[in-house]
N, C-alpha and C positions, 0 to 999 in steps of 0.2 A: 662580615658580609660574605656571600657566596662568590666564588671566583667567576669571572665573566669572560667570554670570548666573543670576537666580532665576526659577523657574517656580512659580506658585501652583497646586497640585493641587486637584481637586474636594473633597478632604477638608480643605483649608485649610492643609496642610503645604507648606513651601517646599522645593523640590528644587533643589540646586545642580548645574549641569551645565557642562561645559567648552565654551567657545565655539569651541575649536579642534577639537572632535569632528567627524570627517568620516564621513558616511554615504554608501554607494554601493550602488545596486541594480544587479545585473549577472547575467549567466549563471553558473550553477554550473559549475565546471570539474573536470576529473579530479584536478588537484592539490589540490582542496578535499576529496576523499573522506575522508582521515584525520580532518579536523576535523568533517566531516558525520557520520561514523560515531560520533565521540565525542558529538556532539549527540544523536543518536538513542539511543545507549547510556545516556547520563545521564538520558534521559527514561524509560528502562526498556524500550525497544522491542527487538525481536528481530532487526532487520536486521543483516547483515554488510557489510563493505566491498564484497564482491562484489555484493550487492544494490544498493548505490549505483552501482556501475559498470554494472550492467545497465540501470538507469534512464538513466544518461548515454549509454550506447551506443545505446539505443533513442530517446532524446529529447534530443539534444545542444543543440537550439535552444529548448527549452521547459522547462528546469529552471533555477530562479532562486535567487538568494541576496541577502541584504543583508549588507554588510560594514561594520563600524564601526572606524575606525582600524586597518585591516588585519586585523581579527578577524572570522571568520565568525560571524554572530549569528542568522541566520534563514534558513530554506529553504522552498521549495515546488516540487513537481515536477508537470509536466503531460505525461502519456503519451497520445499520440494513436493511436487505432485508425481510421486514415483520417480522413475528415471527419465520419463518422457519430457518433463517440464519442471523448471525451477523459476521462482519469482524473486527478484531482488527489490528490496524496499528499504525505507527508513534510512536513506543515505543522508546522514546529518553530521555536522561539525559545529561545535560550540563557537560562537562568534569570535571570541578573542583568540581562538586557535586556527582560524581560517587562513588560507593562503600559505599553508606550511606543508601541503601535500598529504595531509592525513587521510582525506577522503579517497584520494587516488591509491594510496598504499592499502587501505582497508578494502577498497573495491577490487583491486587486483588480487588480493588474498582470497576474497570471496569467490572470484572467478576461478582461481586455481583449485579451490575446494570443490566447486561444481564440476570442473573437468576431472578431478580425481574420483569423483563419485559416478562418473560416466553419464552425467546429465546430457540429454540430446539437444535440448533447446533451453536457453535462458532468456527471460523477458523482463522488461521493466517499463514503467511509465515515466518519461523524462521531461523535466522542465527545459525551457529554452536554454537556460544557463548550463545545464548538465549535458546537453546533447553533443557538443563537440568532444568532450572527454569520452563519452560512450562510443562515439563513432571511431575514435582512435583505437579503442579496445575491441573493435570488430562488430559493433552493433549496427544494425540497419533499421531504418524507419519502416513501420508497418502502416499505421493510420493514426489520425488524430483522436484524442479523447479529451472530454471536457468536464469540468466541475460546474454544475448548475446549482443554484440555491434559491430558496424562497424564505423571506423573512416572516416572522410570526411571533405571537405572544403565547405565553403559557408553556407547559411542559408536555411533551409527547408521552402517550401511554403505550407501553410495550407488552405484548402477550407473554404469559408465563412460559418459562422454559419447559421443554419436553425432550428428554434425552432419547429421541427416536430418530431413525433414518428418515430424512425428509422425502416426501413423495416427489416423484419427478426426477430422481437421481439419474436414471438412465438418460433422460432428456438432457440433463446437465452434462453428462459425460460426452454425449454426442456433440453438443453445441459448444462447450468450452474447449473440447479437444484433448483433455487429460482428466484423470481421476482425482477429483478434489473432495471425495466423500469425507475424509477426516476433517477438512475445514467446515463442510456443511454440518457435520455432527457437532463440532465445537460451537458453531454459531447457534445451532438449535438448543444447546445447553444454556445459552445466554438468553435467547428470546425465540420462541417457537415461530416458524414461518407461517405466512398466509398461503393457502394452497387452493388452487382451482384447477380441476382436471389434472393435467401433467405440468401445470405452471406453478411457480412458487415465487414468493417475495419475502425477503428478510429485511428487518429493520433493527437498529441498535442505537444506543445513546452515543453522542459525540461530545467533545470538550466544549464546543461553542454552539453546535446545532446537531439535531438528530440526523442519523445517516440512513439513507434508503439504498438497499442493495445487499447482496445480489438479487437480481430478478431475471428469471429465464422463462421464456414461453415461446412455443411454436405457433401460438394463436394470438394475434394482436389484440383481439377483443378481450381475451382472458387477461392479458397483461394490463390493458386499460382498466378493466374492472377491479383487479387486485390493487393496483396503485391508487386509483381514484377513490375507491371505497375506503381504503385505509387512511389516506391523507384527509379525506373529508371529516373523519372523526378525530384527527390529530392535527390541529391547525398551528402547531408551533413552528419554530424555525427548522428548516431542513436543508441537507446537502445531498446531491445526487450526481454520481459520476456516470457518464454515458458516452456512447460513440455517436458523434454527430452524423455519421453515415447511416445510422439506424433512424430513418426519417419518422417512423412511427413513434419511437421513444421521444424524439424531439417534439413531435406534435403533442403527445400526452403532457410532456413537461411544460410546454407553453400554455396549454389549456388550464393547467393547475397553478399557473402563476410563477413558474420557475424562469430564471434568466441565466445565461452563461456568465461565469466569473473568471475562469482560468482555462487555458488550453495547453495540453501536454501532448507528447508524441509517444505512442507505444512503439517500443523498439525490441528487436530480438537478435540473438546471436546463436549460431549453430544451425541445426537442422530446422527447416521450415515446418512450422506447425500451424495449420489453418483450422480455425473454428468457424462455426456458423454465427457470425457476429450479429446478423439480422435478428437472431432469436435472443440476444442478450440485451435486455432493456435497462439493466443497471449492473455495473461490475461490483465485486466484493470490496474494492478499495484499491487505491494506488499501490498499497503495500502488499496486497493479496492477489490481485489479478481479476 
């Protein structure tokens, strides 16, 4: 048998742990994607393996993992939009390894990397459970963000990929507040966006439902037309993350049969970065911003 040692928990219970246990904090790698996908799926999240690959493709040096005895146990990703903004996502810990401080350790390491890179502002979308930790680490609340969904049958159809710069990029830069052209190009390589004037709408497959977003438009009617036209021809199950403060987006979602399912809090750390959220009808994802 492996030698054991005792730890007295705050509740007074003794926990036996193996002295041979080996913990390693390292970069997340492409070969980790199947295990990372299982981790997010077991948590009930909608990301696919392709979503994990997108993160690793865009941020190969700032996605991190904790491995224990060769087993992927925790993840955190940091997607940088230049030095102006970085986005933290995929903060996950395998259920049997929770309450051991792994998420905190990995999160603090990620923040240290962001600081070393000179990132001006770091943001994330926090669950109610995670908000106290993030507040202790210097994050402040900005605004609510919600996951809306619509049930349906059948599979959504997605437009063929076109590796081109999406129209409306300058509009996105102004409204999002940072340059995320590499992300938009990567999404376009997966599924070409719908475009109307300077407005655009991306869609992509999800683990349990198709995902709508990002969608950016300075014209509410263009946004309404893009979203309603696309969803009318794709009646399957959909997820849509939006700001409840964007009343036009909420109005469109309700008209199309969506209802709110989860509420998170957008939080930030560092320099204040203000975008034009009234023009953002759907975000790119909780892990992307």
